[in-house]
N, C-alpha and C positions, 0 to 999 in steps of 0.2 A: 615380296621379295625380290621376284624377278624382276617387275616392274620398276623398282628402286635401283637395282645394278642399270638395267638399260636407261633409265633417267642419268645417272651418274656417267655412264660411260657415253651418253650424246653430250652432255656438257663437256666431258674432256673433249671430244672430238671436235665442240666447237672451238675449245681453246687452241687445237691443233691447226684449225683451219682458218677461220674467222672470228677472232673475238669478241668483234664489235658487233656481231648480227647474232651472237649467242642470245637465246631467251630461254629463262626459266620459269615455269609458271606456277609452281607450288608456293604456298604461304605457310606449310607447316616444317618450323624449325627443326623437328625431331626425325623429321625421315631418314636423314643421313645419318643418322647415329646407330641405326640399327645395320647398318654396313659400315664395316672398317673400311676406311678408305683405300688402304693397301691392296684391298680384294679388287679394286676397279680402276686404278690408275697403274699402267704400267711405268717401268723406271724411265724409258724415253721420252714419255708423251709431253711433259710440259715444255722441256727444253727444246723440243724441235718446232716451235710454232715460230721460229724467226731465224731464217737462214740454215735451218737445220742442224744448227750447233747447240750444245750444252754446256753452259758455263757453271762455274763452281755455287753461285748463288742460285742456279736453276736447280742443281741438286739437293742445295740445302733448303730450298722452298719443297721440292718434292718430298722430301724425309719430314719435314715440318708437317706437312698435308698428311701422309701416311702415318704419322706419330699422333695425329690428333684426335680429338672424340667424334669429328666426323659433323658437325652442327654447323649450320649455315653461319651462327655468329663466328665461331671458330675459324670457317674459312676465311670469311671475310677480313678479321684481324690478322691472320698469317699472310693472306695475299696482299693487304696494305702494307703490312711490315717490310715483306720482301719488295714491294714496289718502291718503299722508302729506301731500300738498300740499292736498287737501280737507280733512283734519283740522287743518290750520293756520289755514284758511279761516273753520272753524265760530269759532275763537277772533276773529279779525279781526271777523267779523259780529257775535258775540256783545257783543264791547267797544262795537261802534258802537250797538249798539240800546241795552246798560245805560246809556251815557253819556247818552243821550236822554231815559231814561224819569225819572217822578218815583219817589219811595221804595216807592210801591206797584206799580208797573209793574217796577221793578228785582226786588222779591222775588217776584213772577209769574215773571217770566223766570229768575231764577235757580232757582226751583224747578221749572220747566220742564226747564232744561238739566240739574240733577240728577239729577231722574226719567229725562231720554234717556239719561244718562251711565250710571245705575244701569242700567236696562233693558238697553244696548246693549252695556255692558262686558263683560258673560259673553258676547255674540255675538263680540267682538272678541279675547278669551283664546281663545276656541274658535277662531275662524279662525286666529289664530297658532300654536295646536297643531297644526290640519292642515295648515298651508303647512310647519310644521317635520317632521311625521311621516308624513305620506302624500302624497308627490311621486310622481308628477306631477299626477294627476287631483285629489286631494284638495288640493293647491296650488293648482291653476288654479282650481277652485271657490272656495276661501278666498279667494284675490286678489280674485276678481271681487266676493265678498260685502263685502269689505274696503273696495275703492275705492266701493262704492254705498251702503254704510252709512253714509260719511262725506261723500260727496258729496251724497246726498239729505237730510242733517241741513244741510251749509252753504248749498245752494240753500234751502231752509225758513227760514232766518236772513236770507239775502241778501235773500229776497221780502220779509220782514217788515220790513226796513229799508227797502226800496222801497214798503212800504205808508204809512210816516210820513214817507215823503219825504225819506231820506237818499240821499245820492250813493252810487252803487256805481261802484267803480272797480278 
C-alpha cells in the first residue's frame, strides 16, 4: 500500500515539474484502484504545473480525478477529456485575439497558430497512437502530454488576451 502511494505521489510530482519526462513502469491497471486518488493528490497539485496558476478547468479536472475509480483507464479518459476542453479554449482565445487585432496583427497571430499546430500536430498524433497502442504506461504518459500540450497553448493565448486588455471569463 505504501509503495502505491509513493508511486502515485511520484507521478503527481512529475505532473508538477516536468510532464514530458514522467515515466510510469507498472502494467497493472488495478494497482491504482486500491488507493483513492483523493488520498494522494493535493488540491493545488495539477493546476500549478504551468505558471503557478489554477484555472477552472484544472479544478474540474482535479475533482474528476478525485472522484474517479482510480484506474489507469479512467485516468487516461479523464485526462484526455480535459485536454479536449483546453483544446477548445485555444479556439476561444485565438478568436478573441484575432477579432481585436489589425490586419498585420491578425496575419502574425494566424502564422503563429499555424506554426504551433504544424509543430505540435505530430506530437498530438503520436500521443494518440501511444494511448491506443501502449496501455497502460504509454497511455498515461501520452494523456498527460496531451493535456499539457493544449493547456500550455490555451494559457499562452489567454495571457496574450490579458496583455491587450481583453476580459478573461
